[in-house]
N, C-alpha and C positions, 0 to 999 in steps of 0.2 A: 504494500500500500504506500501511496504518497501521503504527505501530511495533509494536503487539501482534500483527501478522501476520508480523513479521520474526523468524525463528529465528536468533538471533545471541548469542554471548558476547563479552565484552571490547570493548564498543562504543567507537569513537573518532570524533569529528566534526571535520572540517576545514571552516572557513568561508573561502571563497575565491571572488572574482569574483561576489559576490551570490548564491551558492548554498551549500548545505550538503552535504558528502560524508560518508557514514557507512560506516565500515569495521568489521570484527570477525572473530571466529573462526566459520567455518561450522559449523553443527550438522546433525543429521539424517542422511540417507543418505550424504552426502559423507564423513562421518567413518568410515564402515564400509569404504571402499575404500582399497586400497593399490595403486598410489601415489595420494596425494592429488592433486587436480587443480589447485587454485588458490585465489585469494582474490577477494572481491567488494567492490563499492562500490554504495551506494544514494544517490540524489540527490534533494534537496528544495529548494524555494524558500521554504518557510514553516514547516518543522519539523513539519508535520502530515501532508501527503501526500508519500509517498516513491515513487520509481521502483521498478520491478522490479530485481533484482540484475544488475549488469554485471560480468563477470569482468575485473578490472584487472590481475591477475597470473595467468598461465597457466604451469604448471610446464614449463620447457624439458626436452627429452628427455635432455639431459646434466646436468641439475641434480642435485646430490649428495644432496639430501634427498627423501624420498618419503612423509613422514608428519608429523603434529603441526604443521600450518601455523597457528600461534597468534598472536593478539593483534596484528594489523597496525596501526601508526600511520603517518600520512602528515604530514610536516612540510615546509613551504616554506622553502627556504634558498638564498640567492644565485641566485634565479631558477629553481631546479629543485625537484622534488618527491621527497623521500626517504622510503621506506617502511622502517620498522624492524619486523621480524617475527621470530618464532621458528620453528625447523625442527628436524627429527630424521630420522635414518635408522637402519636396523638396526645399522649399524656405527659410527655417530657419535652422541655424546651430544647432547641437546637444547641448542641454542645460539641466539644472536641474530645476524642478518645484515641488512645494508642493501641495499635495492633502489632503483633510480632510475627516474624517469619525467619526461616533459615536461609533463604535466598531471595534475590530480587523478585522472583516470580511467586514467592509464597510457598504454600498457601499461608495467608495471613489470618491470625486468630486473635481474639481479644487478649490483650496483655494484662489488663486490670478489669475488675468488675465495674468500677465507676469511671465516668468521664473525668478528664483533667480539670475542666473549667467549672466555675462555681455553678451550683445546681439552679440557682434563681436568676442566672444571667442568660441572655440569648447571645450565643457565641458561635464563631465559625472560623475556618481557615487557619488552623494552628500550624505553626512551623517549628523548626528546631535549630538551636544554635549552641555551640560549645565555645565559651570564651577562653581567653589566653591562660586563665588560671585552671582550666579544665572543668569549670562549673557548667553543667548542662542547663539550658533554658528552653522554655517554650514561649512563643509569642502568638497572640490570637487577636481577633477583632471582637470587641464588644459592640454588638450590632446597633446601628442607627434605628432600627425598627423598635427597639426597646428604650434607648436613651436619647434619641434625636441626633445628637452630635456624636457620630461613631468614633471609637478610639482604637488604638493598638495598645494592647496590654502585654507586659512581659512578666514571667513568673519563673523562679528557679525551680529545678527538679532535683529529687534525690539522685545520687550517682547511678542507681540502677533504673532510673526513670519510672519507678513504680508509683510515685506520689509527688505532689507539690512539696517544695521545701521552703515555701514562703508565700506571701500574699501577692496578688496581681498588682502591678504598678503601671500607671498610664504613662506612655512615652510620647504619643502624639494624639492630637484631636484633629479630625478632618476639617472642622470649621476654622481652624487656625491657619490653614493654607489659604493664601489670598485668592487663589483661583477656584476654590471649592464652590460648587453649585448646589443649592438646597433643592431637593427633589420635589417638594410640595409647593412652597412659595418662599420668598426671600425673608420672611419674618419667622418662619417655623423652625429654622435651623435643623433641617433633616439632611445631614451630611454623611456620606458613605465612606467607610473604610473597608477595603477588601485586600486579600492576598498578601500579607506581609512576608518578606523574605530578606534575610541578612546576607551581606557580602563584605568581607574585610578587604579594604583597599591596600595596595602596595605602600601607600603613604601613611598607613596606620589608622586612617579614618574608618569608621564603621558606617556602612550604607544600609539603609532600609528601603527596599522597593515596596510600594503599596499602590493600590488603585482607588480611584474615586471618580467623581464626575466634574468635568471642566465647565466653567461658566462661559462657554463659547457659543458660537452661532447654532450648533446642533447639540449642545450639552453632551458631548462625547465622553465616553469612558476613556481614562488615560492611565498610563504607567508613570507614576510619580516617584520622587526620591526625597528621602529625608537623610540628614547627615549628622553623625555624632563625631565632632572633631576630636574629642578625647579618646575615641576608640572604644568607649564603654557602652554596653547595651543600655545602661541607665542614662546615657546622654551627658549633658543636655543635647537635645535634638533641634535642628533647624530644617525648615523646608527649603528645598532647592527651588530656584526661580524657573528653571527649564524642565520640561518633561523629558523622559526617555522616549516615550511614544505617545502620540496624541491623535491617532486616527481611529478612534472607537475600538481600542483594544487594551488589554491589561491582564491583571492577575498573572504576572510573569515571574520568572526566576532566571538566575544566571548560573551557568556551569562551564567547566573547562573541558574542551574537546581533546581527543587523543592526538589531534594534529597541532596542539599548542595554541589553538585559537580560543578566544573567549566568545561564548554564545549567550543569547537571550532568547527565551521562548515565552510566548504569551498567547492568549486567544484573541481573535479578531474575525468578524466584528463581535460586538457584545449583544447583538440582536438575534434571538432565536428565530428560525432554526439554522442560522448562517454561521455559527461559531466554528472556527477551525484553529488548530495550532499554527502559529506563525513563528518561523525561526530566522534569527538575524545574527550576523557577526557583530561583535561589539568591541570597542576599545575603551580602556580606562583613561580618564582625563585627570587633571589636577583636583577636580572637585565633583567627580561622578563618572558617568558612562555615556558613550555616544555610539549610536548605531552606525556601522560603516557599510553594511550590505545586507539586503534580504536574500536569503538562500532557500526558503521553503515556506 
């Protein structure tokens, strides 16, 4: 398969063992069924030709969630593969939970009985980051649908990732970005945060990719950037003036290719049913990242 044949939101690529593994939110017919069935992975050796989807997480009969299987990310940590994903049920708010597997293709199974995120919060899009001291962190979005001005929260985890090791801390609010567009009206402060992802720069700065809606002529979905000049996940954080991508696409992440190139993958457009993974070559600048070429 080519990337433009893959109907996927929230793409995430893991480079491991000489291959690339692509995960994301299923779209199409699967989203119309309850219970939702699972999550997929696509495999490539060259970022051009991709396998058919392989179901790497199949919903267990006793799994608590039955809908909104969103934004899976797979991170290798201490010899295991951990999937951070979002889930919901009719009786449980949307939240993020960790699954575990022995390989990038799974099968992934629940790692803990309870979700990571606070039970009374509406959350999604959890990611993973290990700081220079070796402390593991998760970051996730506290949704605008509950609090109006969406945030990105960070929370330390225990070394084995089995539980939070502290309380969530807000690092950015969508409404603080001067370009943010309120989805309902200008006075309601309904500002979206989506898809946080961390990348440490060669200059020591820590970068946070995230997505929201730009107050432009078409209110496009964008790939934005926040910067921690100290290199700490706790900041302080500042919003970059320029977008990484502003053509109705986002929820992206950055990865290193086996060819020594830096890559960005995101979905575009953001309008169903036209979402597709889009792949770009990227270069690091003094204060962020810049797309140099679209390749898929």
